[in-house]
C-alpha positions in Angstrom: 139.6 217.5 335.6 142.8 217.2 337.3 142.7 213.5 337.9 141.3 212.8 334.9 143.8 214.7 332.8 146.8 213.1 335.3 145.1 209.6 334.4 145.1 210.0 330.6 148.7 210.8 331.3 149.5 207.7 332.9 147.5 205.4 330.1 149.9 207.2 327.7 152.7 206.3 329.2 151.7 202.4 329.8 151.4 202.8 325.8 154.8 204.4 325.5 156.3 201.5 327.6 154.8 199.3 325.0 155.7 200.6 321.8 159.3 202.2 322.7 160.4 198.5 324.2 159.2 197.2 320.8 161.6 199.5 318.8 164.3 199.1 321.3 164.3 195.1 320.5 164.6 196.0 317.2 167.7 198.5 317.7 169.3 195.4 319.6 168.4 192.8 316.7 169.7 194.6 314.0 172.4 196.8 315.8 175.2 194.0 315.1 175.1 194.2 311.6 174.8 198.0 310.9 176.0 201.2 312.3 173.6 203.8 313.8 173.6 205.8 310.6 172.3 203.5 308.4 169.4 202.5 310.8 168.5 206.4 311.8 168.8 207.8 308.1 165.9 205.5 307.2 164.0 205.5 310.7 164.2 209.4 311.2 163.5 209.7 307.2 160.2 208.1 307.9 159.3 209.1 311.4 159.3 212.6 309.8 156.9 211.0 307.1 154.5 209.8 309.1 154.2 212.8 310.6 153.0 215.0 307.5 151.3 211.8 306.4 149.2 212.1 309.9 148.9 215.6 309.8 147.7 215.4 306.2 145.1 213.0 307.2 143.8 215.3 309.9 142.7 218.0 307.2 143.2 220.3 310.2 146.1 222.7 308.8 148.8 222.9 305.9 151.7 220.4 306.3 154.4 224.0 307.1 151.7 224.7 309.7 151.9 221.2 311.2 156.1 221.4 311.6 156.2 225.2 312.9 157.1 226.0 316.4 157.2 228.8 318.2 160.0 227.6 320.5 163.1 226.9 318.1 165.7 227.3 320.1 164.7 224.7 322.8 163.5 222.9 319.8 167.1 222.9 318.8 168.3 221.5 322.1 165.6 218.9 322.1 166.7 217.7 318.8 170.2 217.7 319.4 170.0 215.6 322.6 167.6 213.4 320.8 170.0 212.7 318.2 173.1 212.0 321.1 170.6 209.6 322.9 169.5 208.2 320.3 173.4 206.9 319.0 174.6 206.1 322.6 171.2 203.8 322.9 172.2 202.1 319.6 175.4 201.5 321.2 174.5 201.2 324.7 172.1 197.8 323.6 175.0 196.4 321.0 177.4 196.5 324.1 175.5 195.4 327.3 172.6 193.2 327.9 169.1 194.9 327.3 167.9 194.4 330.9 171.2 196.0 332.1 170.4 199.0 330.1 167.0 199.7 331.7 169.4 200.6 334.8 170.2 203.5 332.8 166.4 204.0 331.7 165.6 204.1 335.3 167.6 206.8 335.9 166.2 209.0 334.0 163.4 210.0 336.5 165.9 211.1 339.1 168.2 213.8 336.3 164.9 214.7 335.0 164.0 215.9 339.1 167.3 217.6 338.9 167.0 219.3 335.7 164.1 220.8 336.5 164.6 223.4 338.8 167.0 225.6 336.2 165.0 224.2 333.0 161.9 224.6 334.3 161.7 226.2 337.3 160.3 223.2 339.2 161.3 223.0 343.1 164.3 220.4 343.4 162.8 219.2 346.6 164.9 216.6 349.0 163.0 213.8 347.6 164.9 214.3 344.2 168.6 214.5 345.9 167.3 211.3 348.3 166.5 209.5 345.1 169.4 210.3 343.2 171.2 208.7 346.1 169.6 205.6 345.8 170.2 205.5 342.0 173.3 205.9 342.6 173.3 202.7 344.9 171.3 200.7 342.1 173.8 201.1 339.2 176.5 200.2 341.8 174.5 197.0 342.1 175.3 196.4 338.2 179.2 195.5 339.0 179.4 192.8 341.9 182.8 192.6 340.5 183.9 195.9 341.5 184.7 199.4 339.4 187.3 197.3 337.3 184.0 195.7 335.6 182.7 199.0 334.1 182.9 198.8 330.5 182.6 201.4 327.5 179.1 200.0 327.2 177.9 201.6 330.8 179.4 205.0 330.2 177.6 204.9 327.1 174.4 204.1 328.4 175.2 206.8 331.3 175.6 209.5 328.2 172.3 208.0 326.4 170.4 208.5 329.6 171.9 212.0 330.5 170.9 213.1 327.0 167.6 211.5 326.9 166.3 213.1 330.1 167.3 216.4 328.8 165.5 215.8 325.4 162.4 214.9 327.5 162.6 217.5 330.0 163.2 220.3 326.8 159.3 218.3 325.5 158.1 219.4 328.5 159.7 222.8 328.3 158.2 223.0 324.9 154.6 221.7 326.0 153.8 224.7 328.0 153.9 227.1 325.4 152.6 225.4 322.3 150.4 222.3 322.0 151.3 221.3 318.3 152.6 217.3 319.4 153.7 216.7 316.0 156.6 219.6 315.5 158.3 217.8 318.4 158.1 214.3 317.1 158.7 215.7 313.5 162.3 218.1 313.8 163.9 215.8 316.5 163.8 212.8 313.4 164.8 215.2 310.3 167.7 216.1 312.4 168.9 212.5 313.2 168.7 212.0 309.2 170.2 215.0 308.4 173.5 214.3 311.3 173.4 210.5 310.1 173.5 211.1 306.2 177.3 212.7 306.9 178.5 209.2 308.1 176.1 207.2 306.1 178.6 207.1 303.3 181.3 206.3 305.1 179.3 203.1 306.8 176.8 202.2 305.0 176.3 198.5 304.1 173.4 196.8 301.6 170.5 195.7 303.3 168.2 193.1 302.2 164.4 193.5 302.1 163.8 192.1 305.4 166.0 194.0 307.2 164.4 197.3 305.2 161.2 195.9 306.5 162.6 195.7 310.3 163.8 199.5 310.0 160.6 200.5 308.6 159.0 199.0 311.8 161.2 200.5 314.1 160.4 203.7 312.6 156.3 203.5 313.6 157.1 202.1 316.2 159.4 205.0 317.5 157.2 207.3 315.9 154.4 206.5 317.5 156.1 206.0 321.1 157.8 209.6 320.6 154.1 211.0 319.5 152.3 209.6 322.6 155.1 210.5 325.2 154.7 214.2 324.4 151.3 214.0 324.9 152.1 212.5 328.2 154.5 215.2 329.0 151.6 217.9 327.9 149.9 216.3 330.9 152.2 215.5 334.1 155.5 216.9 334.9 158.7 215.5 333.9 160.0 213.5 336.7 156.4 212.0 337.7 156.1 210.9 334.2 159.2 209.0 333.4 158.9 206.8 336.8 156.2 205.4 335.1 158.3 204.4 332.4 159.8 201.7 334.5 157.0 199.2 333.4 159.2 199.3 330.2 161.6 196.6 332.3 159.1 193.9 332.6 158.8 194.5 328.9 162.6 194.6 328.5 163.2 191.2 330.4 160.6 189.3 328.7 161.6 190.4 325.2 165.4 190.0 326.2 164.4 186.2 327.3 162.5 185.5 324.1 164.5 186.7 321.3 167.9 187.0 322.9 168.1 184.5 325.3 169.2 186.9 327.7 168.2 186.1 331.2 169.4 189.0 334.1 171.1 188.1 337.7 170.4 188.6 340.7 172.6 192.0 340.5 170.3 193.2 338.3 167.5 192.4 339.8 168.6 194.3 343.0 169.6 197.4 341.1 166.5 197.6 339.4 164.4 197.5 342.3 166.6 200.2 344.1 166.1 202.4 341.4 162.6 201.5 340.2 161.4 202.2 344.2 163.6 205.6 344.2 161.2 206.8 341.3 158.1 205.3 343.0 159.0 207.7 346.0 159.4 210.7 343.5 155.7 209.7 342.4 154.5 209.6 346.0 156.3 212.8 347.0 154.7 214.6 344.3 151.2 213.8 344.5 151.2 213.9 348.4 152.2 217.2 348.1 149.8 218.6 345.0 146.7 216.6 347.3 148.0 219.2 350.4 148.0 222.1 348.0 144.3 221.4 346.9 143.0 221.1 350.2 141.3 224.8 351.4 141.5 224.6 355.2 145.5 223.7 355.0 146.2 226.6 352.1 144.1 228.5 354.5 145.7 227.4 357.6 149.2 227.7 355.9 150.5 224.3 356.9 151.2 223.3 353.9 153.8 224.9 351.6 154.2 225.3 347.9 156.1 222.1 346.3 156.3 223.2 342.8 154.7 226.3 340.9 153.8 222.9 338.4 151.0 220.8 338.9 151.6 216.9 337.7 148.4 217.2 335.3 149.6 220.4 333.6 
């Protein structure tokens, strides 16, 4: 049963990478012409509507019950973190090559491992610290010319990675106490819409119908991606889910080359390889400990120490 749940979680993450990469490509495509508030007011409102429509079509509960949460504080933290992450990623894609942003996306499983201790009560093992060091080396590979080549885009991407990881870990936390995935998609997007509405009058530009269509497509991909991710985070620990997102790099290279003419340099591939390798090591370490815990003979002899109070399949 645990293996089936894990495989289901893996499948959901793979679907997520395709969906979110498509949404990111649309973000980069229209980022040059509009400010972040204009895109996120439209997309945030549409995603919230999609949530209500999905619940109405299911005919399971009323709309109020569909968005009710028993974890309002945790949901508030997740919503604020989502707003920060969405804004930072918008400008990171605007300022940096598509594939280069992925290196910071690749740091998210490592940050998730660090946050799992204080937020989720999961053991932060030596493997997490080793992976953090490797991830730092991977980021350094982005700057072959030295520290002076660090730009504001890189700092914004780092902020996006940290806030995005916070949002995901909070989704895992909320998922322990309730199974209402739609609420976890609805409230962050309503928050994005409300916050960005305050800035919209100062940055609004008329949008042709084609661009409105792109914004709607972005909202559709984003809704599906976030719903799928919440489901995946209910099946597996956050720092097991996030390394699987490394497939996103493949999508980002393909989309960057096809639509933006961006060909990553050797240093990008080197940095990504190190970051991905550190993330995969986290997966190996977690599954090895989980398998050891399920071995009754080892458990009786006490030869294996408990690695974490949370199994990957929870």
